[in-house]
N, C-alpha and C positions, 0 to 999 in steps of 0.2 A: 586408403588414406584417411586419416581420423581425424578428427576437427572438434576443438574443444575452447570454450571460450566465455568471459564476462561480459553480460549484456546489458549495460543500466539504463531503468527508461526514468526519464525524468520528463519535468511538467512544471507548470504551474498548479494550484491545486485547483481540484473539477474539473481537469482534460480529460478522464476516463481513464488515469493512467491503471488503476487497480484494476478495474476491469478487464483493459489489454491484456494484461499480466494473468489473470484467471486465465482467460480466454487461451491465451497461448500456451502457458500450462495443462490446459485442460483439468486444473482444481482448483478450487473455490481455496486460495490461502492468504489473499487480503479482503481487508473486510470493507465494505462497499456502501457508503449513504449519499445523498445529495449535498451533504453539509461540506463545506472545506474543511482541508485541514482533517483528514479521519484518519489519514494514514501518517504516524508515528514514526517506525522503526525502521530499518531498512528490512526487507523483508525478502530471501530468497528463494524463486521456484526453479528445480530442477526439469529440465527436458530432454532426455537421453533418444535417442533416434539408434541406427545400426551403425551411421559412420560419425555420429555427431552427441555434442553434449551439450545445450545450451546453460549456462547459470543465471536467468534473470534476477536483478537485484530492482524490487521497487521499492520508490523511494519518497519520504516526502515530498509535498509539495513547493516549489521552488517559494521564496516569499521574503519579505525584509524582516530581519530577527526582531522580536516587541522584548523578549526576554528568556531567561536562562534556558528555559524547553524548547523555544523556537531556536537556538544556538546548538544544542544538540541535535535536532531535528538539521538543521544545515551540514552540521559536522558528515552526519550520515551521508546527504549526497555528494560533497566534497570527496569523502573516502569514496564512495561509487565510481566518481568520475577519474578519480585517482587508478584505480582497481579495473577500469571497462576495457574489452579492446572491440565492444562497439558502443555506441550511445545510441539509444530509441529518445527519442528529442520529440515530445508529444506537444501539437497547437490543436485549439479546438478551430473550429470554420471559421469563428464568427472575429479568433483570437488577434490584436493587435504586436506590433513590435514594443516589447518592453527593454529599453536600454539597460537598464539596474538590472534587469533578470536573465536577459539573453547574450548579450555582451560576451562574455568569458567562452560561449560556443563559436566566437569569431576565430579564438586563437588555439582551439585547441585542434591537435595535431590526431587523436584517436577519429577512427570514421564514424562520421554521421549518419543514421537512416532518419531524415522528419518523417513522420507520422500527421497527416492531415486529418483529424478524428472527428466523428458526428456528422459523416458525409449523409448519413440519412435523411439528414434536418435541409441538405442543401436546394438552392432552388438557382435554375435558368443556369450560366456559364459561372458559376461560384466555386466550385471545384477548380474548375483550367483558371480562373482568377488568382483564388488563392494560393495555386500550385506557385504561378510566375511572382506573385507577391514576395513569398520566402524565397525561391528562389533568387533575388537578388540581396537579401539580407544573412542567409546561412549556406557556406560552402559544403552544405549536404551530398553526402556520394550519389543519394536516392532521395525523391521523397514520392511520399505513397498516400493517397487519399485512402482511409478506412473508417470502421465503423465498428466500433468496441458491442456497441448493441448488436448489428446483425450479422456480425462477423467480417462483414464485405471486405476484401481482401488480403484477409489476413495471410492465406498461402502465400502471399506473396512476400507480406513482410520476412514469414519465415525462411523462402529462399532468399532474401536478402541478407537476410544476416548471415547464414553460412556463408555465404560468399566470402566474408569479413573478415571470418574466424580463423584463428590461427592454427597450425598444425600442432595438435597438440592433444596426449590421451585424455581421457577422463578425470576432472578435479574428483569427482563425489563417484561411489560405487550406484549401478543402475537401479537400485532399489531406492535410492533416496528421492526425496519429491522436494523435500527444502531441508535447510539449517535449522530451522528454529524447533525450539522441544512443545510436547502436549503443552505442558501449563501455560507456553507463549499464547499456543491458539485458543485456550480456555479463557486466556481472558481478554483476548481480543475480539472472543464471539461476543464475550459478557459488552465490551467496550460498546460495539456494533449496535444493539439493541440500547447501549442508555443514549446512544447519539438519535436513535428512529424514534427514542420516546419521547425526550425533551426538546424543547426549546432554546433558544440564546445560547446564554454561557454557560449553562449546565451541562453538556456534553464536555465541552473545552477546558472545566475544573476537576472533572474528574480523571481519575487512573484506579484501575482493575489489578489487585495483587493476590495471587491464587497462595493460599495460606498453608492448602493439603490438597494432594492429587493422588489419590488411594483408588489403584485397580484393582477387584475383583475378577472374579471369571464371570461373575455373569452383571456384575454394575461398576461403576467408576464411580466415587465419593467424591465431590471438591469440595473445597470452603474459600468462599472468596470474600475479599475485603475491598470493598468502594473509598477510596479515597477522595474528598471535596475538600473545597479550599476555607469554607465557610460552614458555619453553624446553619444558615437560613439555605444554605445549600442543601444541605443534611434534610431539610423539613422538606423540601421540595422532592428531592430524590426518593423520602419514603414512600411522602402521602399520606391521604389521607388512610389512620386505620393500618399504614405498612401497603395500602394499595396499587400504589406505582410501583415497588421496587417488586409488589409480586407478578404485577404485569412483565418486567424486564426479565425477573427468574426465569418464568414459565414458558417465553417466547428464547430467552440463551439457552435452556434446558433443550429442549425440542430439536435446537440447531446443532449443538453437541450431540445430541444423540447419534441426528441425520453425520454430522463430520465424524465420529469416534465408533461410530457402529454398533454401540453399547446402549442399554439401559444408564440414565446419570440420576444420581441425587447430588441437585445443587443446594446448595448452603452460601446465602449471601448475607452481609455486615455492613454498614456504612458507619466512617469514620472522619475525623475532620485533621486535616494535617495543613496547616495555615501557609498561605503561600507558597504549596512545594511546588509552582510551574518557576520559582523564580530563586530557587536553592538547588544549588550544583549536587549538597550533598544529597537530600532528598533526592533527587533526581539519579542518583548514579546507585542509589537502592532501588530506585522502580530500573533498572536497567538501562539507563541512557546514557 
């Protein structure tokens, strides 16, 4: 018997969704930073076993949309929930019920597995107390306390998911890891370095477009444009004498070389695209 299905990974920003997906798939597919709203797209990670195929969807963190980019991000969540055979709903150890964001999960018919993440930080009976707390709020098939950081109980998660997958042949071939292109991962790796390098609004105002991606035998040549919303942001991003942008480029190049297993030549430019986060057409051009 072969089981296959789509598993949607859902939660508020900063609950460790992306870390969990990377651990469950065994590959670094989703970028991870300590800042909220790092994930903007729906990223699929495919895990194959002898008798199963799990297609994980890492989605943007649940939030109340403030502008067009947020609307596009929440649309990925909506579509992901519609496709899902199983929902992995992730909450943090210290998290409380939020009516606006969680009420929809009380009506959903899809099997929900609730994961309480960051149990490595638990004190006393906190894990037990939190399990009871969520049991009364969400009709989850199973509640599993986990740690994305240490990997604790992640084997239990895999077993639980397999129990609720429908009987179905695989949707993707066994050698596929993701539905995303190499260009997409190149842009995400550069964007991750921007999140790690800059404070306040800069990371949220940036979008990375890969203008060219040329793979040769010994090297991949990538030209990327980083878009910001204002001239002042462009100055901060580039830094004095280009120093800040150079740091981003160096860090990104090292990660790209590790990801693609090849030498990378990376060229980056910065352009202003005024208020791109609020413009539907611009968002469409950026792949949202």
